[in-house]
C-alpha positions in Angstrom: 26.5 48.6 -2.1 22.8 49.2 -1.1 21.7 48.6 -4.6 23.5 45.3 -4.7 21.9 44.2 -1.5 18.5 45.4 -2.5 18.8 43.6 -5.8 19.8 40.4 -4.1 17.1 40.5 -1.5 14.4 42.0 -3.7 14.8 39.7 -6.7 13.2 36.3 -6.9 15.3 33.5 -8.3 13.3 31.3 -10.7 15.1 28.2 -9.5 14.1 29.0 -5.9 10.5 29.5 -6.9 10.5 26.3 -8.9 12.0 24.4 -6.0 9.4 25.9 -3.6 6.5 24.8 -5.9 8.0 21.3 -6.2 8.2 21.1 -2.4 4.7 22.4 -1.9 3.4 19.7 -4.3 5.4 17.1 -2.5 3.9 18.1 0.8 0.4 17.9 -0.7 1.1 14.5 -2.1 2.4 13.3 1.3 -0.7 14.7 3.1 -3.0 12.9 0.7 -1.0 9.7 1.2 -1.3 10.1 5.0 -5.1 10.5 4.8 -5.4 7.4 2.6 -3.3 5.3 4.9 -5.2 6.5 8.0 -8.5 5.5 6.4 -7.0 2.1 5.4 -5.7 1.6 8.9 -9.1 2.6 10.5 -10.8 0.0 8.2 -8.3 -2.7 9.1 -8.7 -2.0 12.8 -12.5 -2.1 12.6 -12.3 -5.4 10.7 -9.8 -6.8 13.1 -11.9 -5.9 16.1 -14.9 -7.6 14.6 -13.2 -10.8 13.6 -10.8 -10.8 16.5 -13.5 -11.3 19.1 -15.0 -14.2 17.1 -11.5 -15.8 16.7 -10.9 -15.6 20.5 -14.2 -17.2 21.3 -13.6 -20.0 18.9 -10.4 -21.1 20.7 -11.2 -23.8 23.3 -8.9 -23.5 26.3 -10.4 -25.4 29.3 -7.9 -24.0 31.8 -5.1 -21.5 31.8 -1.6 -22.8 31.2 1.3 -21.5 33.3 3.8 -19.2 31.6 7.3 -20.4 30.9 10.0 -18.6 32.7 
């Protein structure tokens, strides 16, 4: 019985190793995608803050209007 348990625990299943490699590659791909999206988001936020101020200043509102309830 001990030999059977040792063989089961000690042996490495090639399917399990292949699945682990596939999952590790997927994690790396997702981490790369996350970094790319964060950079893109930062660039869009910087552009929006630069152009957003100019857009707000270009709107001519002589007095505040009451909110509808």
